N, C-alpha and C positions, 0 to 999 in steps of 0.2 A: 505494500500500499505505499503510494507516493504522493507530496503535496506537488500541486502544480501552481504556479503563480504565487506561491508565499515563499517566506525567506526559511532557506536550511540554515542549519546551526553554523556551518563555516560561513556562508554568506552574512549572517548575524554577527559574528565573531568580528569579522573582518572590518562590517561596518562599523561596530562598535569601536574597534581599536581605531579608525581613523578619525572617526567626528567626536569621540567622547574620550579616547586616551583608555590603555588597559588598565588603570585603577579602576575605571567607573563600571567596567564590565559586570562586576560581580555585583554591585547594587542595582544594575539595569536588568539583569537577570531574576533578580529575587523581586523588583518592583515593577513588573511590568504593568501597563495602563489597564484597569478594569474595563469593561465593555458591555454594551447592550446589543442584543441581536433585533435590532429594529424593522430589519429588512427581509426578516424570515428566513426560508432555507429553501434549497432547490436543489435538483439532481438532473443530469442530463448525460448524454452521449453514451448510452448502456452499449455495451458489447456482451458476449456471451459468459465474460468471466472477470468485469470490471465494469465501474460505472463513477462518474463524477458527481461529488457532493460539494455543496457549495452554501456560504454564508457571507454575512458581510456582520464584522465585529464593531460596532460605533463606539469608540474610545470615550472615555470621560474627560481625558486630555490627550495632548499628541505626545506619540511615543511608541514603542514597542508593544504590541498585543500578544498574549500565548493562549493559544486556542486549544482546546482538549477536543476530539472527536471519537464517535462509536458508532458503529454499525454493529445491528443483530437481526435475527431471523424474525423476533417477535416484538412487538410495542413495548412491553415491560423491559427490554434488554438483559434478559435472561441468559440468553443463548447469544453470547458475544462472538461475531465473526472477525471483527478487526476492531483495533482503536489506536489512537496516538496522539501526537500534539505537533503544533506548527506554530511558528511565529508570523505576524502579520503587521504591516506597517503603512504609513502614508503613500509609500513609493507604488503600491498595487490598490490605494484607497481603502485599506483596510479588510479586503474582500479574501475568503479564505476560498480554496478549491483543493480538494483531496481526488486524486484519482486511485479509488479503493479497488484493488486487484485481489485475484485468488477466490473470485466469488464462483458460484454454481450456475449453470445456465438455466434461464426461465424460471429462477426464484424471486420471490418478492422479500425485501429488505426493509428495515426501518434505521433511521440515522437520527443523530443530534452532535449540539456542540454545547460545550460549557467554558466559561470564562470566568475565574475569581468566583465561583460557587454560582454563579448566573448560567440559566439553562436556556437554551434556543428553543422551540418548537419541534417536536418530532416530525420528520419527514418519511414520506413511503416511496420505495422506489421498486425497480426491477431490473434484472438482466433480459438479455435477448435469449430466446430459446434456441435451443440446438437440435439436431437432427430432424426426424419426422414431427412437423406442427401441423395441427388441424386448421387452426384460426388465429387471427390477430387483428385487433382494433385500435385505429388511431383517432385521435381528435385534432382536427386541422385548422389552424387561426392564422390570419393575417390582419395588418392594419389596424393595429390598437392606437389610438391618438387620445391623449389624456383628457384634454380640454374638450374635447366634441362630445364627451359624455361618460357615464359610469360604465365599468367593465362589466356588464351584466352578463355577457356572454361568456366570460371567463368561470362567473360564480355558477352559471348554469352546467358546464362542462365538469367542473370541480362536484357537482353534486352527483353527477353520474360517472365520478371516476370509478365505482366499482365494476362497471362494464366495459371500461377502455383500459387498455394496455399501456399505450405511451400517447403524449403529445407531439405534434409537429408545428412549430411556427416558421411561417413562410416569409417572415420578414416585415418590416415597418412595426417592430416592437417598440420603437421610440419615435415621435417626430419632432423635428429640429427647429421648427419656428418659433418666433416669440409671442408674447401675449396677445397682440392682435392680429395672429398667423391663421392660417388656415383652421378652417372650422372652429374657430374659437369664440364664435358670438354670444355663446351661452355660459362660457366657462366661469365667468365672475358669479352669476347666478347660480351656478352647479356648485361653486366652491372647488373648482380645478384650473386654477388659472395657472401657467405654467411657471416652473422653476429652474434657472433664473428667468427673468421676464424678457430678456434679449434672445434672439437667434443663438444657437448654441455654437460656440467656435473655438474656446479654448479648451483644455484637459480639464480644468475644473467645471466649465459649463456642461459637457457631457456627463461627467461625474454626478452633477447635480440633477441632471435630468434624468438618469438611471434611478438615482436614489428616488427621485419624486415619484416614480412608475413602479418601483419596487414596495412602495411605502403604501401601496393599493392594497386593501385587503383582499378582495376578489383575485386579485394576480397571486398575491401571497399563498393564498388557500390554494390556487391550482397546481402552483409550483410544488406545494406541500404533498399533494397527492401524485402527481403524476410525473415521470422523468420527461424532459424535453429534450425532443432533436430539432435543433434551431440552425438557421441561416437568415443572415443579413437580406434586406433590399436596400432600396436607395436612402429612406430618411433615416437610417442607421449613421448616414455619413449627411447626405443633403439631398435635395429633391432632384430627380433624374440624372442621379450620379453615373458617369461613365468612366472609361479608363484614364482619361486624363481630365476629367472636368466634370461639371454639375451645372444643371440650369440655374439652381439657386447658389451659385458661388460668383462674386466678382472681384475683381480685382484688391478691393478696398478692404476684404475680408482676408487678404493676406494668401501664403503658397497655398494652392489647393492640396497638394502632394502633403505636405506637411498637417493640413486640417484631418485629410483621411488617415493619416497616422495616428492623429491623436484619437479619433472616432474609433477606429479600429482596436486601438489599445484599451481603451474603455468598454467596447463590446466583449472583449475577452476575460477582463476584469468582471463584469456582471453578469455574464451569461454562464450557465453550466456546461461548459464545451472545452473541449481540450485542442490544444494546436496540434495540427495534423505535420507540420513541418517545423521544426525549431528556426525561429529567427524569420519566418516569412508567414506573417499572420494574414496575407491576402489570400492564401492557399486554404480555403474552407471546404472545398469539395472533398467529400468523402462517403463511403459507402457503409450501410448497415444490413446484416444478411440475419433473417428471421429464419433459421433452420432450412428446409427447402421448401418452404413456400413462398418468401418473397425476399428480393433484394431491393433495397430503398438507396437511389443513388440522390444525396443532396447536391445539388448543383449551385454555381455562383453565375447568375445570368446579369452581373449588375456591375462587378468591380474590376475583376482579373483580367476579361477578355473582352469588353463591349466595347465597340469604336461607337462615336457618336451618333446619336439619334437624329434621324433624316426630320424635316418638318415641312409641311405643306407649303407653308408661308413662303419658302424659298424658293418655291416652283411657280409662283405666280409672275405673269409678265406683268411690264410697263402698263399695257393694256388691258390688265385684269383678266387675261387666259391662262389657263393651266396648262403649262409646258410637260404635257404627258409623257412625251418621248423622253426627255431628259429625269424626269422623275423614276421611269420603268428602269432606265439603264443603271441609274445610282441604287436603285433598290434590289435589283437583280445582279448586282457585283459578286461574282462569285468567291471575292476575298472579303467579303463583308462579314465581321465575325462579331459573334455574341459571346461564345464561350472561352475564344483563344485555342491554339492550338494544344496546348499541352492538356487542358481540360478535356478537349473534344478527344484525344488520342485515350487519355484515361477511361472517358466513359464509354468509347467503343470498345476498349479492351474488356470494360467490366461486364459489357453486355454479352459479350462474345464468350465469355468464361464462366458465367454465372449458371448455375443448373437449376435455380428455383424457378419455380412456376411463374411468377409475377415479377417483372420488373417494373419499378415505380420510380419517377424522378419526381425528387420533391425541388421545386423550384418556384420563382417568383412570379413570372409574368405569363399570359395566356399564350401557351404554344398553338391552338387551333387558329386556323386562318379563318378570318372574321372580316369578312368584306362587306361592306353596304354601298349604295348607289352614292356617287362623288356628289351629285346635288344634295346631299342630307349631309355629309359629311364636311362639305364647304359651306353649310349652312345656307344655301339659296334657295332651299324650300323646308317648311316645317314637316315632320313625320305625317301630322294628320292630312295636310294638303297633298302630299305625295302619296299616301294611300287612296284619297279620292281621286287623284289621277289614275291610279291602278283600277279602281271602280268603272270609272268613266271609258278606260281604254277596253275594258273588257265589256262594257254594256255598250257603247257606241263608239267604236274606234274613229269612224270618218268625222266625229264632233270635235276631235284633239286639234287644237292649234298648232301651228309649225313648232312655236315655243313649248307648249306642252309634250310635243314628240319629241323635242330635243332632249328636254329633262328625262324623258322615260328613256331614252336611247345612250344617255350617259353611261360611262363604265361605272362597275364599282371599284372602290379601292380600298386599302386597309382601314379598319375601325381605330386602329391605335400602333403607331409608330414606334412606340416605346417598347411593344411586345415582340415577341418572334416574327408577328407579320411584319415588323420593319428590318427582320433579318432572315427572308425566306431560304437563301443559301445556308445559312447553318442550321435552320430548322430541316430543310432536307436531308442533309447530312446525318442528322439525329435519326431521323426516321428511317431511313435508308439502313443505317446500320441497324435498327430493331428488325426489320424486315429481313435482310440477309440472315441475322442470325436466329431469325425465326423465333422471336420472342414475344411474349404478351405483355405489352407496353401499357401502362398506365402514368399519365403526366397529372400532379397536382398542382395547383397554382392558387395565388392570393393576388394583391395588387390592386385589383380594379374595385374593390369595395361592395362588388354584386356576386351571385352565385350562378355558375355556368355549366354545362356538360356539353361536350361536343366529340364528335368522330375526327379522328387524325388519320389523314391520308397524305401519302406521297404526291408527288407533282403529276404524277400518271394515274392518279386515282386508286393505287394500292392501298388497302386498308392496313393502318400501321398500329393503332390501338385507339384509346380515348382518352379524355380529358375530364376530369373532373375540378371545378375550382370554387373556393370558397367565398364567402362573403366577409364582411370587415367585422372586426369585434366592436368598433365604434365609430370609425371614419364614414363619413356620408355617402350614398351611392347616388346612381344617376338620378334617383326621386329628388335630390336637392339642386340639382343643375337644370333637370327637366321638371320642374314642379306644375308646368301647367299641362302636361301630359301624363293621361291615366298608365300608373306604372304596368298594370296586366297588359294593357293594349301595348304599351312599349315592348314588355318583354316577348308577346307574340309578334309583334313586326320584326323583332331582332330574329326569332327563331324562323320566320317566314322568309327573311330576307335574305339570310346567310345559312347556306346549304349545310356546311359542318355541324352548326349550332342545333342541338337536342332539347336544349331546356336554358331557361334564363329566369332569376328574379331579381329585378332592379329596385326593390324598394326596402328589404330588411337587413339588419345586422343580426349574424350568427355566425355558426361554426359547421363544419363537415365532419361527420365520423364516417370513415373509411374502414369497412370490415372485410376481410379478405379470406377466403378459404380455397382449396384447391380448385373446387368447381364454379366458383364466381367471387366477383370483387364489387362489393354494392357502397355505394356511397349515398349517405343519407345526410339532409340539409337540415340543419334544426335554426329557425329563426325566432327572434322574440320581438315584442312589439315596441319597445321604447330603450334608449341608452339616455332618456334625459330625467329620468327618476328612478331610484331605488327600486322601487315597486314596479316590476313587470310580468308578463305572464309570456309563455312558449305559445307561438301560433301553432297550434296543432293542423289546423286546416292548410296553412302556407308548407308545411314540411313536406319534404318529397325524397323518393328512395329511387334510385335508378341503378343499374346493374352492367356488368359486362362478363361475357363468359369465355373461357381460354380457348385457343384453338383457331387455325385458319378458318376463315368465314365468318368466325362470329366476333372478333374484335370491333364490336359496335354498342354504341347504347341502347339499352332495352329497358323496359319497365322491369321493376322489382316486385315481387309478390304475386 
């Protein structure tokens, strides 16, 4: 059992000798700062023989903190399987991470921390199962914006934790904006104004923002009950991050690469995650094998390999026309990267070598090809008016004016250039790898704040798998941006106009439960009615279950039950 991201004794003694002198060493060791566990406990990155356990020891005064940890098979800690002690200090924001080794596969464990007689809450975790595995169930989350509303979605999942095995968080675990930033209009009334009040830039800024999020009782409860498998999206750094910059970063905010490094440092401090490569925090992609049932490949579609996003605004000519030829050429550039060559090669090899029934891609942005008529994307016509034109064209096509005919004849274009739709060559490489290796592929995604289910096909129409995408924890969805459109009509229109899309919910916050057996994989969407009050209800009439079956000819979304 080894600590990660905390001070070992050799580092500790060296630090004290340099900063305080050898004579002070003994008194420092015997007088470590007492601490409280204000941010709860967490576990994550489970493997078959180990798991990360985490806490933060908030000190009464700056200095070294000595923390003891225990792991047992029972909640009363009578059957201890591991224990130890470690030091932490301000260099890692007083966080503690222990990589507990030597555990048994597929087992539940309990863990806790103590400091100067103060004891943390007890956490519950588990290891990945090995060998023949019949079923596994994940709760999938994305986009938890503290000022946008309460984390009722986390609370609902925590209450269902006994029916779940693991939590997957697909990013936007925090948001970087200041007090008047995105989705903050109700923050003061809800008592959820961000800390610090400014957009986060410095190391201390990022640490304070994580501390605020982890002070939330519902998030603490979920972390306490389920081990997390997590990856970042853009807001852990800043909006629309790509390899060398971001939409929400300007020269007045300093060097982008320095900001990114600070953000990733704090992510590793506060999240129960191990570094896959020492000294390279950007390399977050990694796999988790659930026996012979499932291989989960967690991808980074945001930082390590992404080329800058295209923007439609850059393809309109001075006369107001859209330069479709130039846009198409740039979009279809075969060298346009989303994963980067190293990650793509790793994923391709992982798909080829895995013998599990299912291959699941845990990643941030929609993979399915969702294209809509360009007049809608360019806001040249409203959705109700476009639908009226379709009705008119069917009922009396001769009555269409030349302008109306032009609108209906306009080509479809990708809905979201920040998603895989903005990187079609990169998507094709992944889907072809799945098809060639004969794998049963499922993509799970977040980012859009709405729920989706789609079929995945290669450019020649070959079925490659399916995508189940979760709604957000609290960030508003399309219902906030298209408030004048009935959400059900909007969702139905998306499904009707985008062929791969089989299901959409554009109105409610929630999470997705993915339950996998050897014979089927079922996505179940759970929605709640509000994040603006701590009193909420589950919308049973809005929930949906869809499934996919393994095998050639069956890799498409179907109804469950």
